[in-house]
A tleap script that builds the chain and sets N, CA, C and O, in Angstrom:
source leaprc.protein.ff14SB
mol = sequence {
  NMET ASP ALA GLY ARG PRO TRP GLN ARG PRO
  VAL ALA TYR GLY LEU ALA GLY LEU GLY VAL
  ALA VAL ILE GLY VAL GLY ALA GLY SER GLY
  CYS ARG PRO THR THR THR PRO PRO PRO THR
  ALA ALA PRO PRO PRO ARG ALA ALA ARG GLU
  THR THR ALA ASP ASP ALA GLU SER ALA ALA
  LEU GLN ALA ASN ILE SER PHE GLY VAL GLY
  ALA ALA LEU VAL ALA GLY GLY VAL VAL LEU
  TRP LEU LEU ASP ASP GLY PRO GLY ALA THR
  ALA LEU VAL PRO THR VAL ASP GLY VAL GLY
  ILE ARG GLY THR CPHE
}
set mol.1.N position { 22.266 -10.956 -12.215 }
set mol.1.CA position { 21.617 -11.514 -11.051 }
set mol.1.C position { 22.371 -12.731 -10.566 }
set mol.1.O position { 23.077 -13.390 -11.330 }
set mol.2.N position { 22.217 -13.013 -9.320 }
set mol.2.CA position { 22.834 -14.189 -8.738 }
set mol.2.C position { 22.260 -15.430 -9.400 }
set mol.2.O position { 21.046 -15.549 -9.564 }
set mol.3.N position { 23.139 -16.361 -9.782 }
set mol.3.CA position { 22.682 -17.571 -10.470 }
set mol.3.C position { 21.758 -18.397 -9.582 }
set mol.3.O position { 20.922 -19.142 -10.093 }
set mol.4.N position { 21.892 -18.278 -8.272 }
set mol.4.CA position { 21.063 -19.057 -7.368 }
set mol.4.C position { 19.683 -18.458 -7.138 }
set mol.4.O position { 18.771 -19.173 -6.722 }
set mol.5.N position { 19.502 -17.157 -7.397 }
set mol.5.CA position { 18.216 -16.494 -7.128 }
set mol.5.C position { 17.812 -15.564 -8.270 }
set mol.5.O position { 17.693 -14.357 -8.059 }
set mol.6.N position { 17.601 -16.090 -9.463 }
set mol.6.CA position { 17.234 -15.203 -10.580 }
set mol.6.C position { 15.817 -14.643 -10.437 }
set mol.6.O position { 15.451 -13.714 -11.157 }
set mol.7.N position { 15.035 -15.179 -9.545 }
set mol.7.CA position { 13.645 -14.765 -9.357 }
set mol.7.C position { 13.513 -13.546 -8.462 }
set mol.7.O position { 12.464 -12.901 -8.455 }
set mol.8.N position { 14.544 -13.217 -7.712 }
set mol.8.CA position { 14.402 -12.249 -6.624 }
set mol.8.C position { 14.072 -10.834 -7.112 }
set mol.8.O position { 13.149 -10.208 -6.592 }
set mol.9.N position { 14.799 -10.330 -8.084 }
set mol.9.CA position { 14.561 -8.952 -8.534 }
set mol.9.C position { 13.179 -8.799 -9.179 }
set mol.9.O position { 12.478 -7.844 -8.847 }
set mol.10.N position { 12.746 -9.700 -10.093 }
set mol.10.CA position { 11.394 -9.546 -10.648 }
set mol.10.C position { 10.289 -9.671 -9.587 }
set mol.10.O position { 9.279 -8.971 -9.656 }
set mol.11.N position { 10.482 -10.551 -8.621 }
set mol.11.CA position { 9.489 -10.685 -7.555 }
set mol.11.C position { 9.450 -9.413 -6.711 }
set mol.11.O position { 8.378 -8.992 -6.277 }
set mol.12.N position { 10.595 -8.806 -6.478 }
set mol.12.CA position { 10.647 -7.551 -5.720 }
set mol.12.C position { 9.860 -6.461 -6.436 }
set mol.12.O position { 9.078 -5.742 -5.813 }
set mol.13.N position { 10.068 -6.338 -7.753 }
set mol.13.CA position { 9.321 -5.331 -8.515 }
set mol.13.C position { 7.832 -5.650 -8.525 }
set mol.13.O position { 7.002 -4.747 -8.422 }
set mol.14.N position { 7.491 -6.920 -8.648 }
set mol.14.CA position { 6.087 -7.319 -8.651 }
set mol.14.C position { 5.402 -7.016 -7.330 }
set mol.14.O position { 4.283 -6.502 -7.312 }
set mol.15.N position { 6.067 -7.330 -6.223 }
set mol.15.CA position { 5.491 -7.051 -4.907 }
set mol.15.C position { 5.290 -5.549 -4.703 }
set mol.15.O position { 4.240 -5.112 -4.231 }
set mol.16.N position { 6.298 -4.774 -5.062 }
set mol.16.CA position { 6.188 -3.326 -4.883 }
set mol.16.C position { 5.067 -2.759 -5.756 }
set mol.16.O position { 4.293 -1.914 -5.304 }
set mol.17.N position { 4.981 -3.221 -7.004 }
set mol.17.CA position { 3.921 -2.741 -7.895 }
set mol.17.C position { 2.542 -3.129 -7.401 }
set mol.17.O position { 1.614 -2.321 -7.433 }
set mol.18.N position { 2.406 -4.368 -6.941 }
set mol.18.CA position { 1.131 -4.819 -6.396 }
set mol.18.C position { 0.768 -4.014 -5.145 }
set mol.18.O position { -0.394 -3.663 -4.941 }
set mol.19.N position { 1.771 -3.727 -4.312 }
set mol.19.CA position { 1.526 -2.927 -3.116 }
set mol.19.C position { 1.024 -1.534 -3.448 }
set mol.19.O position { 0.115 -1.027 -2.790 }
set mol.20.N position { 1.607 -0.912 -4.463 }
set mol.20.CA position { 1.154 0.423 -4.876 }
set mol.20.C position { -0.286 0.351 -5.394 }
set mol.20.O position { -1.094 1.238 -5.118 }
set mol.21.N position { -0.604 -0.713 -6.147 }
set mol.21.CA position { -1.972 -0.865 -6.648 }
set mol.21.C position { -2.972 -1.052 -5.499 }
set mol.21.O position { -4.065 -0.485 -5.524 }
set mol.22.N position { -2.595 -1.840 -4.504 }
set mol.22.CA position { -3.492 -2.066 -3.365 }
set mol.22.C position { -3.678 -0.777 -2.569 }
set mol.22.O position { -4.774 -0.503 -2.080 }
set mol.23.N position { -2.624 0.009 -2.438 }
set mol.23.CA position { -2.749 1.304 -1.763 }
set mol.23.C position { -3.688 2.214 -2.552 }
set mol.23.O position { -4.464 2.962 -1.957 }
set mol.24.N position { -3.628 2.160 -3.884 }
set mol.24.CA position { -4.552 2.934 -4.714 }
set mol.24.C position { -5.997 2.511 -4.504 }
set mol.24.O position { -6.894 3.353 -4.458 }
set mol.25.N position { -6.224 1.207 -4.376 }
set mol.25.CA position { -7.575 0.719 -4.094 }
set mol.25.C position { -8.045 1.245 -2.741 }
set mol.25.O position { -9.198 1.646 -2.589 }
set mol.26.N position { -7.147 1.240 -1.764 }
set mol.26.CA position { -7.508 1.775 -0.444 }
set mol.26.C position { -7.839 3.254 -0.498 }
set mol.26.O position { -8.770 3.714 0.163 }
set mol.27.N position { -7.074 3.998 -1.287 }
set mol.27.CA position { -7.368 5.428 -1.420 }
set mol.27.C position { -8.722 5.636 -2.085 }
set mol.27.O position { -9.480 6.526 -1.701 }
set mol.28.N position { -9.020 4.813 -3.082 }
set mol.28.CA position { -10.323 4.918 -3.732 }
set mol.28.C position { -11.460 4.580 -2.789 }
set mol.28.O position { -12.506 5.229 -2.816 }
set mol.29.N position { -11.265 3.571 -1.955 }
set mol.29.CA position { -12.305 3.198 -0.990 }
set mol.29.C position { -12.495 4.277 0.054 }
set mol.29.O position { -13.620 4.564 0.461 }
set mol.30.N position { -11.401 4.873 0.486 }
set mol.30.CA position { -11.501 5.908 1.514 }
set mol.30.C position { -12.088 7.197 0.996 }
set mol.30.O position { -12.679 7.954 1.766 }
set mol.31.N position { -11.945 7.470 -0.283 }
set mol.31.CA position { -12.454 8.717 -0.856 }
set mol.31.C position { -13.839 8.564 -1.467 }
set mol.31.O position { -14.414 9.530 -1.970 }
set mol.32.N position { -14.371 7.352 -1.423 }
set mol.32.CA position { -15.697 7.121 -2.016 }
set mol.32.C position { -16.730 7.967 -1.284 }
set mol.32.O position { -16.848 7.893 -0.061 }
set mol.33.N position { -17.465 8.760 -2.025 }
set mol.33.CA position { -18.452 9.621 -1.352 }
set mol.33.C position { -19.640 8.816 -0.845 }
set mol.33.O position { -20.042 7.821 -1.449 }
set mol.34.N position { -20.179 9.255 0.249 }
set mol.34.CA position { -21.429 8.679 0.746 }
set mol.34.C position { -22.558 9.573 0.276 }
set mol.34.O position { -22.371 10.775 0.088 }
set mol.35.N position { -23.694 9.005 0.092 }
set mol.35.CA position { -24.820 9.797 -0.388 }
set mol.35.C position { -25.365 10.646 0.748 }
set mol.35.O position { -25.621 10.156 1.848 }
set mol.36.N position { -25.534 11.903 0.463 }
set mol.36.CA position { -26.126 12.814 1.444 }
set mol.36.C position { -27.290 13.532 0.775 }
set mol.36.O position { -27.218 13.863 -0.409 }
set mol.37.N position { -28.333 13.770 1.505 }
set mol.37.CA position { -29.481 14.466 0.908 }
set mol.37.C position { -29.164 15.944 0.708 }
set mol.37.O position { -28.307 16.498 1.396 }
set mol.38.N position { -29.846 16.570 -0.223 }
set mol.38.CA position { -29.653 18.014 -0.395 }
set mol.38.C position { -30.038 18.750 0.882 }
set mol.38.O position { -30.870 18.254 1.641 }
set mol.39.N position { -29.461 19.911 1.139 }
set mol.39.CA position { -29.737 20.614 2.397 }
set mol.39.C position { -31.193 21.034 2.562 }
set mol.39.O position { -31.637 21.229 3.694 }
set mol.40.N position { -31.941 21.177 1.497 }
set mol.40.CA position { -33.337 21.600 1.614 }
set mol.40.C position { -34.290 20.430 1.819 }
set mol.40.O position { -35.465 20.639 2.122 }
set mol.41.N position { -33.811 19.220 1.661 }
set mol.41.CA position { -34.688 18.047 1.791 }
set mol.41.C position { -34.946 17.746 3.263 }
set mol.41.O position { -34.197 18.163 4.147 }
set mol.42.N position { -36.013 17.021 3.493 }
set mol.42.CA position { -36.337 16.589 4.859 }
set mol.42.C position { -35.293 15.575 5.317 }
set mol.42.O position { -34.750 14.841 4.491 }
set mol.43.N position { -35.005 15.520 6.598 }
set mol.43.CA position { -34.006 14.566 7.064 }
set mol.43.C position { -34.424 13.133 6.713 }
set mol.43.O position { -35.605 12.792 6.769 }
set mol.44.N position { -33.447 12.303 6.354 }
set mol.44.CA position { -33.790 10.923 6.010 }
set mol.44.C position { -34.231 10.160 7.250 }
set mol.44.O position { -33.888 10.539 8.370 }
set mol.45.N position { -34.987 9.093 7.054 }
set mol.45.CA position { -35.398 8.294 8.204 }
set mol.45.C position { -34.189 7.687 8.908 }
set mol.45.O position { -33.102 7.598 8.339 }
set mol.46.N position { -34.395 7.280 10.130 }
set mol.46.CA position { -33.303 6.751 10.956 }
set mol.46.C position { -32.611 5.547 10.298 }
set mol.46.O position { -31.386 5.438 10.353 }
set mol.47.N position { -33.369 4.661 9.687 }
set mol.47.CA position { -32.789 3.478 9.051 }
set mol.47.C position { -31.833 3.878 7.925 }
set mol.47.O position { -30.783 3.260 7.752 }
set mol.48.N position { -32.194 4.901 7.166 }
set mol.48.CA position { -31.326 5.362 6.074 }
set mol.48.C position { -30.047 5.972 6.621 }
set mol.48.O position { -28.974 5.769 6.054 }
set mol.49.N position { -30.145 6.717 7.715 }
set mol.49.CA position { -28.945 7.303 8.326 }
set mol.49.C position { -28.017 6.212 8.843 }
set mol.49.O position { -26.799 6.297 8.684 }
set mol.50.N position { -28.595 5.186 9.460 }
set mol.50.CA position { -27.768 4.101 9.988 }
set mol.50.C position { -27.102 3.326 8.860 }
set mol.50.O position { -25.948 2.917 8.995 }
set mol.51.N position { -27.807 3.115 7.747 }
set mol.51.CA position { -27.227 2.422 6.603 }
set mol.51.C position { -26.073 3.229 6.020 }
set mol.51.O position { -25.031 2.670 5.678 }
set mol.52.N position { -26.256 4.534 5.906 }
set mol.52.CA position { -25.193 5.395 5.388 }
set mol.52.C position { -23.978 5.371 6.313 }
set mol.52.O position { -22.841 5.311 5.846 }
set mol.53.N position { -24.216 5.418 7.617 }
set mol.53.CA position { -23.110 5.364 8.579 }
set mol.53.C position { -22.390 4.017 8.501 }
set mol.53.O position { -21.161 3.966 8.562 }
set mol.54.N position { -23.146 2.932 8.367 }
set mol.54.CA position { -22.536 1.609 8.242 }
set mol.54.C position { -21.700 1.505 6.963 }
set mol.54.O position { -20.612 0.930 6.970 }
set mol.55.N position { -22.219 2.066 5.866 }
set mol.55.CA position { -21.475 2.051 4.606 }
set mol.55.C position { -20.167 2.832 4.733 }
set mol.55.O position { -19.133 2.406 4.218 }
set mol.56.N position { -20.214 3.971 5.418 }
set mol.56.CA position { -19.010 4.786 5.599 }
set mol.56.C position { -17.985 4.059 6.464 }
set mol.56.O position { -16.790 4.081 6.168 }
set mol.57.N position { -18.450 3.415 7.530 }
set mol.57.CA position { -17.533 2.662 8.389 }
set mol.57.C position { -16.921 1.488 7.636 }
set mol.57.O position { -15.739 1.191 7.807 }
set mol.58.N position { -17.705 0.827 6.818 }
set mol.58.CA position { -17.212 -0.295 6.036 }
set mol.58.C position { -16.152 0.157 5.026 }
set mol.58.O position { -15.131 -0.506 4.846 }
set mol.59.N position { -16.408 1.293 4.371 }
set mol.59.CA position { -15.441 1.832 3.413 }
set mol.59.C position { -14.151 2.237 4.119 }
set mol.59.O position { -13.060 2.018 3.592 }
set mol.60.N position { -14.268 2.820 5.294 }
set mol.60.CA position { -13.079 3.222 6.046 }
set mol.60.C position { -12.265 1.998 6.469 }
set mol.60.O position { -11.037 2.015 6.393 }
set mol.61.N position { -12.938 0.943 6.910 }
set mol.61.CA position { -12.236 -0.279 7.296 }
set mol.61.C position { -11.530 -0.894 6.096 }
set mol.61.O position { -10.382 -1.324 6.204 }
set mol.62.N position { -12.206 -0.938 4.957 }
set mol.62.CA position { -11.593 -1.478 3.742 }
set mol.62.C position { -10.371 -0.653 3.344 }
set mol.62.O position { -9.351 -1.215 2.946 }
set mol.63.N position { -10.465 0.663 3.448 }
set mol.63.CA position { -9.333 1.525 3.114 }
set mol.63.C position { -8.162 1.277 4.060 }
set mol.63.O position { -7.017 1.183 3.618 }
set mol.64.N position { -8.437 1.171 5.345 }
set mol.64.CA position { -7.358 0.946 6.315 }
set mol.64.C position { -6.673 -0.393 6.093 }
set mol.64.O position { -5.447 -0.477 6.164 }
set mol.65.N position { -7.442 -1.438 5.825 }
set mol.65.CA position { -6.854 -2.752 5.565 }
set mol.65.C position { -6.027 -2.705 4.283 }
set mol.65.O position { -4.935 -3.271 4.227 }
set mol.66.N position { -6.538 -2.037 3.258 }
set mol.66.CA position { -5.799 -1.932 2.000 }
set mol.66.C position { -4.483 -1.181 2.188 }
set mol.66.O position { -3.463 -1.570 1.619 }
set mol.67.N position { -4.494 -0.119 2.973 }
set mol.67.CA position { -3.254 0.616 3.227 }
set mol.67.C position { -2.228 -0.275 3.932 }
set mol.67.O position { -1.049 -0.273 3.578 }
set mol.68.N position { -2.679 -1.028 4.920 }
set mol.68.CA position { -1.760 -1.904 5.643 }
set mol.68.C position { -1.187 -3.007 4.772 }
set mol.68.O position { 0.018 -3.254 4.790 }
set mol.69.N position { -2.048 -3.672 4.007 }
set mol.69.CA position { -1.585 -4.744 3.124 }
set mol.69.C position { -0.684 -4.185 2.041 }
set mol.69.O position { 0.346 -4.781 1.726 }
set mol.70.N position { -1.054 -3.050 1.468 }
set mol.70.CA position { -0.222 -2.427 0.433 }
set mol.70.C position { 1.146 -2.026 0.957 }
set mol.70.O position { 2.157 -2.227 0.284 }
set mol.71.N position { 1.178 -1.462 2.152 }
set mol.71.CA position { 2.468 -1.078 2.742 }
set mol.71.C position { 3.333 -2.301 3.011 }
set mol.71.O position { 4.548 -2.253 2.814 }
set mol.72.N position { 2.723 -3.398 3.460 }
set mol.72.CA position { 3.491 -4.630 3.697 }
set mol.72.C position { 4.044 -5.184 2.393 }
set mol.72.O position { 5.180 -5.657 2.357 }
set mol.73.N position { 3.258 -5.135 1.321 }
set mol.73.CA position { 3.749 -5.620 0.028 }
set mol.73.C position { 4.898 -4.764 -0.492 }
set mol.73.O position { 5.893 -5.291 -0.990 }
set mol.74.N position { 4.763 -3.450 -0.378 }
set mol.74.CA position { 5.845 -2.561 -0.818 }
set mol.74.C position { 7.101 -2.816 0.021 }
set mol.74.O position { 8.205 -2.883 -0.518 }
set mol.75.N position { 6.933 -2.958 1.328 }
set mol.75.CA position { 8.092 -3.228 2.195 }
set mol.75.C position { 8.749 -4.554 1.818 }
set mol.75.O position { 9.976 -4.643 1.777 }
set mol.76.N position { 7.951 -5.583 1.543 }
set mol.76.CA position { 8.521 -6.863 1.114 }
set mol.76.C position { 9.288 -6.728 -0.181 }
set mol.76.O position { 10.355 -7.324 -0.331 }
set mol.77.N position { 8.765 -5.954 -1.126 }
set mol.77.CA position { 9.481 -5.724 -2.379 }
set mol.77.C position { 10.787 -4.993 -2.169 }
set mol.77.O position { 11.797 -5.326 -2.789 }
set mol.78.N position { 10.774 -3.997 -1.297 }
set mol.78.CA position { 12.010 -3.246 -1.016 }
set mol.78.C position { 13.044 -4.152 -0.356 }
set mol.78.O position { 14.224 -4.095 -0.701 }
set mol.79.N position { 12.618 -4.982 0.581 }
set mol.79.CA position { 13.553 -5.893 1.249 }
set mol.79.C position { 14.165 -6.864 0.243 }
set mol.79.O position { 15.378 -7.078 0.244 }
set mol.80.N position { 13.337 -7.448 -0.609 }
set mol.80.CA position { 13.875 -8.371 -1.620 }
set mol.80.C position { 14.833 -7.658 -2.564 }
set mol.80.O position { 15.863 -8.213 -2.946 }
set mol.81.N position { 14.495 -6.432 -2.939 }
set mol.81.CA position { 15.362 -5.676 -3.839 }
set mol.81.C position { 16.699 -5.365 -3.169 }
set mol.81.O position { 17.750 -5.457 -3.803 }
set mol.82.N position { 16.657 -4.996 -1.882 }
set mol.82.CA position { 17.896 -4.690 -1.168 }
set mol.82.C position { 18.761 -5.934 -0.960 }
set mol.82.O position { 19.989 -5.847 -0.957 }
set mol.83.N position { 18.122 -7.081 -0.786 }
set mol.83.CA position { 18.881 -8.310 -0.540 }
set mol.83.C position { 19.400 -8.963 -1.811 }
set mol.83.O position { 20.218 -9.880 -1.739 }
set mol.84.N position { 18.940 -8.510 -2.973 }
set mol.84.CA position { 19.422 -9.069 -4.233 }
set mol.84.C position { 20.851 -8.600 -4.465 }
set mol.84.O position { 21.140 -7.404 -4.414 }
set mol.85.N position { 21.732 -9.542 -4.716 }
set mol.85.CA position { 23.138 -9.176 -4.928 }
set mol.85.C position { 23.546 -9.413 -6.370 }
set mol.85.O position { 24.596 -9.994 -6.646 }
set mol.86.N position { 22.706 -8.956 -7.281 }
set mol.86.CA position { 22.974 -9.093 -8.706 }
set mol.86.C position { 24.046 -8.117 -9.151 }
set mol.86.O position { 24.756 -7.548 -8.322 }
set mol.87.N position { 24.168 -7.916 -10.486 }
set mol.87.CA position { 25.224 -7.057 -11.008 }
set mol.87.C position { 25.142 -5.623 -10.506 }
set mol.87.O position { 26.173 -4.978 -10.316 }
set mol.88.N position { 23.965 -5.126 -10.294 }
set mol.88.CA position { 23.795 -3.797 -9.719 }
set mol.88.C position { 23.535 -3.954 -8.235 }
set mol.88.O position { 22.449 -3.627 -7.754 }
set mol.89.N position { 24.515 -4.450 -7.508 }
set mol.89.CA position { 24.327 -4.813 -6.103 }
set mol.89.C position { 24.027 -3.586 -5.247 }
set mol.89.O position { 24.565 -2.504 -5.479 }
set mol.90.N position { 23.178 -3.772 -4.275 }
set mol.90.CA position { 22.806 -2.754 -3.312 }
set mol.90.C position { 23.079 -3.315 -1.926 }
set mol.90.O position { 22.842 -4.496 -1.675 }
set mol.91.N position { 23.571 -2.482 -1.035 }
set mol.91.CA position { 23.883 -2.979 0.305 }
set mol.91.C position { 23.580 -1.912 1.346 }
set mol.91.O position { 23.685 -0.714 1.085 }
set mol.92.N position { 23.208 -2.368 2.509 }
set mol.92.CA position { 23.097 -1.494 3.668 }
set mol.92.C position { 24.470 -1.445 4.324 }
set mol.92.O position { 25.051 -2.484 4.635 }
set mol.93.N position { 24.983 -0.248 4.532 }
set mol.93.CA position { 26.319 -0.115 5.099 }
set mol.93.C position { 26.267 0.775 6.338 }
set mol.93.O position { 25.523 1.755 6.369 }
set mol.94.N position { 27.055 0.438 7.358 }
set mol.94.CA position { 27.097 1.298 8.540 }
set mol.94.C position { 27.840 2.599 8.224 }
set mol.94.O position { 28.838 2.604 7.503 }
set mol.95.N position { 27.338 3.680 8.774 }
set mol.95.CA position { 27.991 4.976 8.624 }
set mol.95.C position { 28.177 5.580 10.004 }
set mol.95.O position { 27.736 5.007 11.001 }
set mol.96.N position { 28.819 6.718 10.067 }
set mol.96.CA position { 29.038 7.396 11.339 }
set mol.96.C position { 27.693 7.799 11.958 }
set mol.96.O position { 27.520 7.742 13.175 }
set mol.97.N position { 26.745 8.206 11.104 }
set mol.97.CA position { 25.445 8.675 11.584 }
set mol.97.C position { 24.408 7.579 11.719 }
set mol.97.O position { 23.323 7.846 12.237 }
set mol.98.N position { 24.681 6.367 11.284 }
set mol.98.CA position { 23.686 5.295 11.342 }
set mol.98.C position { 23.917 4.271 10.250 }
set mol.98.O position { 24.946 3.595 10.220 }
set mol.99.N position { 22.944 4.162 9.348 }
set mol.99.CA position { 23.006 3.179 8.271 }
set mol.99.C position { 22.697 3.882 6.961 }
set mol.99.O position { 21.830 4.754 6.904 }
set mol.100.N position { 23.413 3.498 5.906 }
set mol.100.CA position { 23.177 4.061 4.582 }
set mol.100.C position { 22.981 2.969 3.568 }
set mol.100.O position { 23.219 1.795 3.849 }
set mol.101.N position { 22.546 3.355 2.387 }
set mol.101.CA position { 22.369 2.415 1.278 }
set mol.101.C position { 23.408 2.745 0.230 }
set mol.101.O position { 23.542 3.890 -0.201 }
set mol.102.N position { 24.141 1.722 -0.173 }
set mol.102.CA position { 25.166 1.894 -1.218 }
set mol.102.C position { 24.827 0.930 -2.333 }
set mol.102.O position { 24.421 -0.203 -2.073 }
set mol.103.N position { 24.987 1.362 -3.565 }
set mol.103.CA position { 24.706 0.448 -4.648 }
set mol.103.C position { 25.110 1.000 -5.993 }
set mol.103.O position { 25.429 2.178 -6.151 }
set mol.104.N position { 25.083 0.100 -6.953 }
set mol.104.CA position { 25.350 0.460 -8.347 }
set mol.104.C position { 24.181 -0.019 -9.183 }
set mol.104.O position { 23.489 -0.969 -8.819 }
set mol.105.N position { 23.968 0.640 -10.293 }
set mol.105.CA position { 22.849 0.277 -11.169 }
set mol.105.C position { 23.369 -0.115 -12.519 }
set mol.105.O position { 22.588 -0.456 -13.406 }
savepdb mol mol.pdb
quit
């Protein structure tokens, strides 16, 4: 690792790992089942339906925020990892078709 930035690679791995965990929390929130009555039961009162709808909207919002924050953390980790010029240096290089990643491990 570069003597001036020994923190960069571990922080990159930490950010990416935390981002994956936050995305997992978002997936769990988005997949959380809402309670529904059995098909033979009488329809629930209006207040119960509104509470269930509010709970579903809240879970969806939490999932969407978690996905966004998790993706930003993973992207930050990838950027830090790409910018680290340690012994296994990685670089973005121009190619005929656009941009490529070159590196050694």
